[in-house]
SEPA-393949 format. One line per field, with one value per residue: chain; y, x, z of N, C-alpha, C, O in turn. Coordinates in Angstrom, 1 decimal, always signed. Atoms other than C-alpha are relative to their C-alpha. Layout:
unit: (A,...)
nyy: (Y,...)
nxx: (X,...)
nzz: (Z,...)
cayy: (Y,...)
caxx: (X,...)
cazz: (Z,...)
cyy: (Y,...)
cxx: (X,...)
czz: (Z,...)
oyy: (Y,...)
oxx: (X,...)
ozz: (Z,...)
end
This chain:
unit: (A,A,A,A,A,A,A,A,A,A,A,A,A,A,A,A,A,A,A,A,A,A,A,A,A,A,A,A,A,A,A,A,A,A,A,A,A,A,A,A,A,A,A,A,A,A,A,A,A,A,A,A,A,A,A,A,A,A,A,A,A,A,A,A,A,A,A,A,A,A,A,A,A,A,A,A,A,A,A,A,A,A,A,A,A,A,A,A,A,A,A,A,A,A,A,A,A,A,A,A,A,A,A,A,A,A,A,A,A,A,A,A,A,A,A,A,A,A,A,A,A,A,A,A,A,A,A,A,A,A,A,A,A,A,A,A,A,A,A,A,A,A,A,A,A,A,A,A,A,A,A,A,A,A,A,A,A,A,A,A,A,A,A,A,A,A,A)
nyy: (+0.0,+0.7,-0.8,-1.0,+0.6,+0.2,-1.3,-0.5,+0.9,-0.3,-1.2,+0.3,+0.7,-1.0,-0.7,+0.9,+0.1,-1.3,-0.1,+1.0,-0.6,-1.2,+0.5,+0.6,-1.1,-0.7,+0.9,+0.0,-1.3,-0.1,+0.7,-0.7,-1.2,+0.4,+0.5,-1.0,+0.6,+1.1,+1.2,+0.5,+0.2,+1.2,+1.2,+0.1,-0.2,-0.5,-1.3,-0.2,-1.2,+0.2,-1.2,-0.4,-0.1,-1.1,-0.9,-0.4,+0.4,+1.5,+0.2,+0.1,-1.3,-0.3,-0.8,-0.4,+0.6,+1.3,+1.1,+0.2,-1.1,+0.1,+1.1,-0.4,-1.0,+0.7,+0.8,-1.0,-0.4,+1.1,+0.2,-1.1,+0.2,+0.9,+1.2,+0.6,+0.5,+0.6,+1.5,+0.4,-0.6,+0.9,-0.3,-1.3,-0.7,-0.5,+0.2,+1.3,+0.4,+0.0,-0.2,+0.6,-0.7,+0.5,-1.1,+0.6,-0.9,-0.6,+0.5,+1.4,+0.5,+0.8,-0.3,-0.1,+0.0,-1.0,+0.2,-1.1,+0.3,-1.2,+0.2,-1.2,-0.7,-0.9,+0.1,-0.7,+0.0,+1.3,+0.2,+0.8,+0.7,+0.7,+0.7,+0.2,+1.2,+0.5,+1.4,+0.7,-0.5,-0.1,-1.4,-0.7,-1.3,-1.2,-0.2,+0.1,-1.2,-1.0,+0.3,-0.5,-1.5,-0.5,+0.1,-1.0,-1.4,-0.3,-0.1,-1.2,-1.0,+0.1,-0.4,-1.5,-0.6,+0.1,-1.1,-1.3,-0.2,+0.0,-1.3)
nxx: (-1.1,-1.2,-0.5,-0.7,-1.3,-1.0,-0.5,-1.0,-1.2,-0.6,-0.7,-1.2,-1.0,-0.5,-1.0,-1.1,-0.7,-0.7,-1.2,-1.0,-0.6,-0.8,-1.2,-0.8,-0.5,-1.0,-1.2,-0.6,-0.6,-1.2,-1.1,-0.4,-0.7,-1.2,-1.0,-0.7,-0.6,+0.9,-0.7,-0.8,+0.7,+0.8,-0.8,-1.2,+0.3,-1.2,-0.7,-1.4,-0.6,-1.1,-0.6,+0.5,+1.4,+0.6,+0.5,-1.1,+0.3,-0.3,-1.5,-0.6,-0.1,-1.2,+0.3,-1.3,-0.2,-0.6,+1.0,+0.7,+1.0,+1.0,+0.9,+0.8,+1.0,+1.0,+0.7,+0.8,+1.0,+1.0,+0.8,+0.9,+1.0,+1.0,+0.0,-1.4,-0.7,-1.2,+0.1,-1.3,-1.2,-1.1,-0.9,-0.7,+0.3,-1.2,+0.2,+0.5,+1.1,+1.4,+1.1,+1.2,+1.2,+1.3,+0.9,+1.3,+0.8,+1.0,+1.4,+0.1,-0.9,-1.0,-1.3,-1.1,-1.3,-0.9,-1.4,-0.8,-1.4,-0.8,-1.4,-0.8,-0.7,-0.8,+0.2,+1.2,+1.1,+0.6,+0.9,+1.2,+0.7,+1.2,+1.0,+1.3,+0.6,+1.3,+0.0,+1.0,+0.5,-0.8,-0.2,+0.1,+0.7,-0.9,-0.3,-1.4,-0.6,+0.5,-0.7,-1.3,+0.1,+0.3,-1.3,-1.0,+0.5,-0.5,-1.5,-0.4,+0.3,-1.1,-1.3,+0.1,-0.2,-1.4,-0.8,+0.3,-0.6,-1.4,-0.4)
nzz: (-1.0,+0.6,+1.0,-0.8,-0.6,+1.0,+0.4,-1.0,+0.2,+1.2,-0.2,-0.8,+0.9,+0.9,-0.8,-0.2,+1.3,+0.2,-1.0,+0.4,+1.2,-0.4,-0.6,+1.0,+0.8,-0.8,-0.1,+1.4,+0.2,-0.9,+0.7,+1.2,-0.4,-0.7,+0.9,+0.6,+1.1,+0.3,+0.5,-1.1,-1.2,+0.0,+0.3,-0.8,-1.4,-0.7,+0.6,-0.5,+0.3,+1.0,+0.5,+1.3,-0.1,+0.7,-1.1,-0.9,-1.3,-0.2,+0.0,-1.4,-0.6,-0.7,-1.2,-0.6,-1.3,+0.0,+0.1,-1.3,-0.2,+1.0,-0.4,-1.2,+0.5,+0.7,-1.0,-0.7,+0.9,+0.2,-1.3,+0.0,+1.1,-0.4,+0.9,+0.2,-1.2,+0.2,-0.2,-0.5,+0.6,+0.0,-1.1,+0.0,+1.3,+0.7,+1.4,+0.4,-0.9,+0.6,-0.9,+0.6,-0.4,+0.6,+0.3,+0.1,+0.8,-0.8,+0.2,-0.1,-1.1,+0.6,-0.5,+1.0,-0.6,+0.5,-0.4,+0.2,-0.1,-0.2,+0.5,-0.3,+1.1,-0.8,-1.4,-0.5,+1.0,+0.2,+1.1,-0.4,+1.0,-0.6,+0.8,-0.6,+0.6,-0.5,-0.4,+0.6,+1.2,+1.2,+0.2,-1.2,+0.3,-0.2,-1.4,-0.3,+0.3,-1.0,-1.2,+0.2,+0.0,-1.3,-0.7,+0.5,-0.4,-1.4,+0.1,+0.7,-1.0,-1.0,+0.7,+0.1,-1.3,-0.3,+0.7,-0.6,-1.3,+0.1,+0.6)
cayy: (-85.2,-87.7,-85.2,-82.5,-84.8,-85.7,-82.0,-81.2,-84.2,-83.2,-79.7,-81.1,-83.4,-80.4,-78.5,-81.4,-81.7,-77.9,-78.0,-81.1,-79.5,-76.3,-78.2,-80.2,-77.0,-75.3,-78.4,-78.4,-74.7,-75.0,-77.6,-75.6,-72.5,-74.4,-76.1,-73.9,-76.2,-78.5,-80.8,-81.2,-81.1,-84.1,-86.5,-85.6,-85.8,-84.3,-81.1,-80.1,-76.9,-76.8,-74.3,-74.3,-74.0,-71.8,-70.3,-68.4,-69.3,-73.0,-72.4,-73.2,-70.3,-68.9,-67.8,-65.7,-67.9,-70.9,-74.3,-74.7,-71.3,-71.7,-75.1,-73.7,-70.9,-73.4,-75.6,-72.5,-71.4,-74.8,-75.0,-71.7,-72.8,-74.5,-76.9,-77.7,-79.8,-81.2,-85.0,-85.4,-83.9,-85.5,-84.5,-81.7,-79.1,-78.7,-79.0,-81.9,-82.0,-82.8,-81.8,-83.9,-81.8,-82.7,-80.3,-81.2,-79.9,-77.7,-79.3,-83.0,-83.3,-85.1,-85.3,-84.2,-85.0,-82.1,-82.8,-79.9,-80.2,-77.6,-77.2,-74.8,-72.3,-70.8,-70.3,-68.0,-68.9,-71.9,-73.1,-74.6,-77.3,-79.0,-81.6,-82.1,-85.4,-86.4,-89.6,-90.5,-90.1,-89.8,-86.0,-83.3,-80.5,-78.2,-78.7,-79.7,-76.7,-74.5,-76.2,-75.3,-71.7,-71.3,-72.5,-70.4,-67.3,-67.6,-68.3,-65.3,-63.1,-64.4,-63.8,-60.2,-59.5,-60.8,-58.5,-55.5,-56.2,-56.6,-53.2)
caxx: (-55.9,-53.6,-53.2,-52.2,-49.6,-48.1,-47.9,-46.1,-43.8,-43.2,-42.2,-39.8,-38.2,-37.8,-36.0,-33.8,-32.9,-32.1,-29.9,-28.1,-27.5,-26.3,-23.8,-22.6,-22.2,-20.2,-17.9,-17.3,-16.7,-14.2,-12.2,-12.3,-11.1,-8.4,-6.7,-4.0,-2.3,-4.9,-2.3,-0.2,-2.7,-4.8,-1.9,+0.9,+0.8,+4.2,+6.2,+9.8,+11.7,+14.0,+16.4,+14.7,+11.1,+8.9,+7.3,+10.0,+8.2,+9.0,+12.8,+15.1,+15.5,+18.8,+18.5,+21.2,+21.4,+23.4,+21.6,+20.8,+19.1,+17.3,+16.0,+14.9,+13.0,+11.2,+10.3,+9.0,+7.0,+5.4,+4.4,+2.6,+0.6,-2.7,-2.3,+1.4,+3.3,+6.7,+6.9,+10.7,+14.1,+17.4,+18.9,+21.4,+20.3,+23.4,+24.1,+22.4,+19.8,+16.2,+13.0,+9.9,+6.7,+3.1,+0.7,-3.0,-5.4,-8.2,-11.4,-10.7,-8.0,-5.6,-2.0,+0.9,+4.5,+6.9,+10.6,+12.9,+16.6,+19.1,+22.4,+25.1,+26.4,+29.1,+29.2,+26.2,+24.0,+21.7,+20.1,+16.6,+15.3,+11.9,+9.5,+5.9,+4.1,+0.4,-0.1,-3.2,-4.4,-3.1,-3.4,-3.1,-5.2,-2.2,-2.0,+1.7,+2.9,+0.7,+2.4,+5.8,+4.8,+3.5,+6.9,+9.0,+6.9,+7.8,+11.5,+11.7,+10.1,+12.7,+15.5,+14.2,+14.0,+17.5,+18.8,+17.0,+18.4,+21.9,+21.9)
cazz: (-51.3,-53.2,-55.9,-53.4,-51.8,-55.1,-56.1,-52.8,-53.4,-56.9,-55.8,-53.2,-55.8,-58.1,-55.4,-54.6,-58.3,-58.5,-55.4,-56.6,-60.0,-58.4,-56.2,-59.1,-61.2,-58.4,-58.1,-61.9,-62.0,-59.1,-61.1,-64.2,-62.4,-60.5,-63.4,-64.8,-67.3,-68.9,-70.5,-67.3,-64.5,-65.6,-66.2,-63.7,-59.9,-59.0,-59.5,-58.9,-58.6,-61.7,-63.1,-66.5,-65.3,-67.5,-64.3,-62.4,-59.2,-59.8,-59.8,-56.9,-54.5,-53.2,-49.6,-47.9,-44.9,-43.9,-44.4,-40.7,-40.5,-43.8,-42.6,-39.3,-41.1,-43.3,-40.3,-38.4,-41.4,-41.9,-38.2,-38.6,-41.7,-41.0,-44.0,-43.7,-41.2,-40.7,-41.2,-40.6,-41.1,-41.7,-38.4,-38.2,-40.8,-43.0,-46.6,-48.3,-45.5,-46.4,-44.8,-45.4,-45.2,-45.7,-47.3,-46.9,-49.5,-48.3,-49.7,-50.0,-47.3,-49.7,-48.4,-50.7,-49.8,-50.1,-49.9,-49.4,-50.0,-48.7,-50.6,-49.4,-51.9,-49.8,-46.1,-45.8,-48.7,-49.3,-52.5,-51.8,-54.0,-53.5,-54.9,-54.3,-54.9,-54.5,-52.7,-54.6,-58.2,-61.7,-61.9,-59.3,-60.9,-60.4,-56.6,-56.5,-58.4,-56.1,-53.1,-54.5,-55.3,-51.8,-50.4,-52.8,-52.1,-48.4,-49.3,-51.6,-48.9,-46.4,-48.9,-49.5,-45.8,-45.3,-48.0,-46.5,-43.0,-44.3,-46.1)
cyy: (-0.7,+0.9,+1.2,-0.5,-0.2,+1.3,+0.5,-0.8,+0.4,+1.3,-0.2,-0.7,+1.0,+0.8,-0.8,-0.1,+1.3,+0.1,-0.9,+0.5,+1.2,-0.4,-0.6,+1.1,+0.7,-0.9,+0.0,+1.3,+0.2,-0.7,+0.8,+1.3,-0.3,-0.5,+1.1,-0.5,-1.3,-1.2,-0.6,-0.5,-1.2,-1.3,-0.1,+0.3,+0.4,+1.2,+0.1,+1.4,-0.3,+1.3,+0.5,+0.1,+1.2,+1.1,+0.3,-0.4,-1.5,-0.2,-0.1,+1.5,+0.0,+0.8,+0.4,-0.4,-1.3,-1.1,-0.2,+1.0,+0.0,-1.2,+0.3,+0.9,-0.7,-0.8,+1.0,+0.4,-1.1,-0.2,+1.1,-0.1,-1.0,-1.3,-0.7,-0.6,-0.8,-1.5,-0.5,+0.9,-1.0,+0.2,+1.4,+0.7,+0.6,-0.3,-1.4,-0.5,+0.0,+0.2,-0.6,+0.7,-0.6,+1.2,-0.6,+1.0,+0.4,-0.7,-1.5,-0.7,-1.0,+0.4,+0.0,+0.0,+1.0,-0.2,+1.1,-0.4,+1.3,-0.3,+1.3,+0.5,+1.0,-0.1,+0.6,+0.0,-1.5,+0.0,-1.0,-0.6,-0.7,-0.8,-0.2,-1.1,-0.3,-1.4,-0.9,+0.6,+0.1,+1.5,+0.8,+1.3,+1.2,+0.2,+0.0,+1.2,+1.2,-0.2,+0.6,+1.5,+0.6,+0.0,+1.0,+1.4,+0.3,+0.1,+1.3,+1.2,+0.0,+0.5,+1.6,+0.7,-0.1,+1.0,+1.3,+0.2,+0.1,+1.4,+1.1)
cxx: (+1.3,+0.6,+0.8,+1.3,+1.0,+0.5,+1.1,+1.3,+0.7,+0.9,+1.3,+1.1,+0.6,+1.1,+1.2,+0.9,+0.8,+1.2,+1.1,+0.7,+0.9,+1.3,+0.9,+0.7,+1.1,+1.3,+0.7,+0.7,+1.3,+1.2,+0.4,+0.8,+1.4,+1.1,+0.6,+0.6,-0.7,+0.8,+0.7,-0.9,-0.9,+0.8,+1.3,-0.4,+1.2,+0.5,+1.3,+0.4,+1.2,+0.5,-0.6,-1.5,-0.5,-0.5,+1.2,-0.3,+0.2,+1.5,+0.6,+0.3,+1.4,-0.3,+1.3,+0.1,+0.7,-1.1,-0.8,-1.1,-1.1,-1.0,-0.9,-1.2,-1.1,-0.9,-1.0,-1.2,-1.1,-0.8,-1.0,-1.2,-1.0,+0.0,+1.3,+0.4,+1.3,-0.2,+1.3,+1.0,+1.1,+1.0,+0.5,-0.3,+1.3,-0.2,-0.3,-1.1,-1.3,-1.0,-1.2,-1.2,-1.2,-0.9,-1.4,-0.9,-1.3,-1.3,+0.0,+0.9,+1.0,+1.4,+1.0,+1.3,+0.9,+1.3,+0.9,+1.4,+0.8,+1.4,+0.7,+0.6,+0.8,-0.4,-1.3,-1.1,-0.4,-0.9,-1.1,-0.6,-1.2,-0.8,-1.2,-0.7,-1.3,+0.1,-1.0,-0.3,+1.0,+0.4,-0.2,-0.8,+0.8,+0.3,+1.5,+0.8,-0.4,+0.7,+1.4,+0.0,-0.2,+1.4,+1.0,-0.4,+0.5,+1.6,+0.5,-0.3,+1.1,+1.3,+0.0,+0.2,+1.4,+0.9,-0.2,+0.7,+1.5,+0.5,+0.0)
czz: (-0.6,-1.0,+0.6,+0.5,-1.1,-0.6,+1.0,-0.2,-1.2,+0.1,+0.8,-0.9,-1.0,+0.7,+0.3,-1.3,-0.3,+0.9,-0.4,-1.3,+0.3,+0.7,-1.0,-0.9,+0.7,+0.0,-1.4,-0.2,+0.8,-0.7,-1.2,+0.3,+0.7,-1.0,-0.8,-1.4,-0.4,-0.5,+1.2,+1.2,+0.1,+0.0,+0.9,+1.5,+0.8,-0.7,+0.7,-0.3,-1.0,-0.5,-1.3,+0.0,-0.7,+1.0,+0.9,+1.5,+0.3,-0.3,+1.4,+0.5,+0.7,+1.2,+0.7,+1.4,+0.0,+0.0,+1.3,+0.2,-1.0,+0.3,+1.1,-0.4,-0.7,+1.0,+0.8,-0.8,-0.1,+1.3,+0.2,-1.0,+0.4,-0.9,-0.2,+1.4,-0.3,+0.2,+0.6,-0.6,+0.1,+1.1,+0.0,-1.4,-0.5,-1.4,-0.4,+0.9,-0.8,+1.1,-0.7,+0.6,-0.6,-0.1,-0.3,-0.8,+0.8,-0.1,+0.3,+1.0,-0.5,+0.6,-1.2,+0.8,-0.6,+0.6,-0.3,+0.2,+0.1,-0.5,+0.3,-1.3,+0.7,+1.5,+0.5,-0.9,-0.2,-1.3,+0.4,-1.2,+0.6,-1.1,+0.7,-0.7,+0.7,+0.4,-0.7,-1.4,-1.1,-0.3,+1.3,-0.1,+0.3,+1.5,+0.3,-0.4,+0.9,+1.3,-0.1,-0.1,+1.3,+0.8,-0.5,+0.2,+1.4,-0.1,-0.6,+1.0,+1.1,-0.6,-0.1,+1.4,+0.5,-0.7,+0.5,+1.3,-0.1,-0.6,+1.1)
oyy: (-0.2,+0.9,+1.6,+0.3,+0.1,+1.4,+1.1,-0.3,+0.3,+1.4,+0.3,-0.4,+0.8,+1.1,-0.2,+0.0,+1.3,+0.5,-0.5,+0.4,+1.4,+0.1,-0.4,+1.0,+1.1,-0.3,+0.1,+1.4,+0.8,-0.2,+0.9,+1.6,+0.5,-0.2,+1.9,+0.2,-2.3,-2.3,-1.9,-1.6,-1.7,-2.4,-1.1,+1.2,+0.1,+1.6,-0.3,+2.0,-1.1,+2.3,+1.7,+0.1,+2.3,+2.3,-0.6,-0.7,-1.9,-1.3,+0.5,+2.4,-0.9,+2.0,-0.4,+0.5,-2.0,-0.8,-0.4,+0.7,+0.2,-1.0,-0.1,+0.8,-0.4,-0.9,+0.6,+0.6,-0.8,-0.6,+0.8,+0.5,-2.1,-2.4,-1.7,-0.1,-1.3,-1.9,-1.2,+1.6,-1.9,-0.1,+2.3,+0.1,+1.6,-0.7,-2.3,-1.6,+0.8,-0.3,-0.4,+0.7,-1.3,+2.0,-1.4,+2.2,-0.3,-1.0,-2.0,-1.9,-1.9,+1.6,-1.0,+0.8,+1.0,-0.2,+1.5,-1.0,+2.2,-1.2,+2.4,-0.3,+2.2,-0.9,+0.1,+0.8,-2.4,+0.9,-2.1,+0.1,-1.0,-0.5,-0.2,-1.1,-0.4,-2.2,-2.1,+1.9,+0.0,+1.8,+0.3,+2.0,+2.3,+1.2,+0.8,+1.7,+2.0,+0.8,+1.3,+2.2,+1.6,+1.0,+1.7,+2.3,+1.4,+1.0,+1.9,+2.1,+1.0,+1.2,+2.2,+1.7,+0.8,+1.6,+2.1,+1.3,+0.6,+1.7,+2.3)
oxx: (+2.4,+1.9,+1.9,+2.3,+2.2,+1.6,+2.1,+2.4,+2.0,+2.0,+2.4,+2.3,+1.8,+2.1,+2.3,+2.1,+1.9,+2.2,+2.3,+1.9,+2.0,+2.4,+2.1,+1.8,+2.1,+2.4,+1.9,+1.8,+2.3,+2.3,+1.6,+1.8,+2.3,+2.3,+0.0,+0.6,-0.5,+0.3,+0.8,-0.7,-1.2,+0.4,+2.0,-1.2,+1.3,+0.1,+1.5,+0.0,+2.0,-0.2,-0.6,-2.1,+0.1,-0.4,+1.7,+0.7,+0.1,+1.8,+0.0,+0.5,+1.8,-0.8,+2.2,+0.3,+0.6,-2.2,-2.0,-2.2,-2.3,-2.2,-2.1,-2.3,-2.3,-2.1,-2.2,-2.3,-2.3,-2.0,-2.0,-2.2,-0.6,-0.4,+1.4,+0.0,+1.4,-0.7,+1.3,+0.8,+1.0,+2.2,-0.2,+0.1,+1.7,-1.3,+0.2,-1.7,-1.5,-0.8,-1.4,-1.5,-1.1,-1.1,-1.5,-0.9,-1.7,-1.9,-0.8,+0.8,+1.4,+1.6,+1.1,+1.5,+1.1,+1.5,+1.0,+1.8,+0.6,+2.1,+0.3,+1.1,+0.5,-1.2,-2.0,-2.1,+0.4,-1.7,-0.8,-1.1,-1.2,-0.7,-1.2,-0.8,-1.4,+0.8,-0.9,-0.2,+2.2,+1.5,-0.9,-1.0,+0.2,+1.0,+2.0,+1.6,+0.4,+1.1,+1.8,+1.0,+0.3,+1.7,+1.6,+0.5,+1.0,+2.1,+1.5,+0.5,+1.6,+2.0,+1.0,+0.9,+1.9,+1.8,+0.7,+1.2,+2.2,+1.7,+0.3)
ozz: (-0.3,-1.1,+0.2,+0.5,-1.0,-1.1,+0.5,-0.2,-1.2,-0.4,+0.5,-0.8,-1.3,+0.2,+0.2,-1.2,-0.7,+0.4,-0.4,-1.3,-0.3,+0.4,-0.9,-1.2,+0.1,-0.1,-1.4,-0.8,+0.3,-0.7,-1.4,-0.4,+0.7,-0.7,-1.4,-2.4,+0.2,-0.2,+1.3,+1.7,+1.2,+0.4,+0.9,+1.7,+2.0,-1.8,+1.9,-1.3,-0.6,-0.6,-1.6,-1.1,-0.6,+0.8,+1.6,+2.2,+1.4,-0.7,+2.3,-0.3,+1.4,+1.0,+0.8,+2.3,-1.1,+0.4,+1.2,+0.6,-0.7,+0.2,+1.1,+0.1,-0.5,+0.9,+1.0,-0.3,+0.0,+1.2,+0.9,-0.8,+0.8,-0.4,-1.0,+2.4,-1.4,+1.3,+1.6,-1.6,+0.8,+0.9,-0.2,-2.4,-0.1,-1.9,+0.2,+0.7,-1.7,+2.2,-1.9,+1.8,-1.6,+0.8,-1.2,-0.6,+1.7,+1.0,+1.1,+1.3,+0.2,+0.8,-1.9,+1.8,-1.8,+1.8,-1.5,+1.2,-0.7,-0.1,-0.1,-2.1,+0.6,+1.8,+1.4,-0.8,-0.2,-1.5,+0.9,-2.0,+1.9,-2.3,+2.0,-2.0,+1.9,-0.3,-0.9,-1.5,-0.9,-0.8,+2.2,+0.8,+0.7,+1.8,+1.1,+0.4,+1.3,+2.0,+0.8,+0.4,+1.7,+1.5,+0.2,+0.4,+1.6,+0.6,-0.2,+1.0,+1.5,+0.1,+0.2,+1.4,+1.2,-0.1,+0.6,+1.6,+0.8,-0.6,+0.7)
end
């Protein structure tokens, strides 16, 4: 009887070990598949839109709208996104205005601060700059550049729709 119990217990322990290893393997695979730039993503926890970025999706976006309308479009977009929310804005949305957004990561629920700056480039055009910074950790595993790509993707779509409607 004791041998039978220890055999059952041994099987359960083996199953627990297999499940634990599988979960650990999945977590490691997720990290490996998530990291895009192995040199950057382990050591940096912020990202910015810059004119000289190697990735075109990480460059400032020119939107054919006045600053106030561009800011409103960003706010409305953030309110519709489940992982984004508006933290604050600098009052009247005009040139030099900033929007503080928070982007929460899907799995671990970490909060990243995304600051969007609106710069007027003429009466009807706005240049949108942004930074994304993790609140915790030394590296972001590429999350901050992904945050900015998500934002610039929306801005480029907005820009394209504005160009189409003006034609």
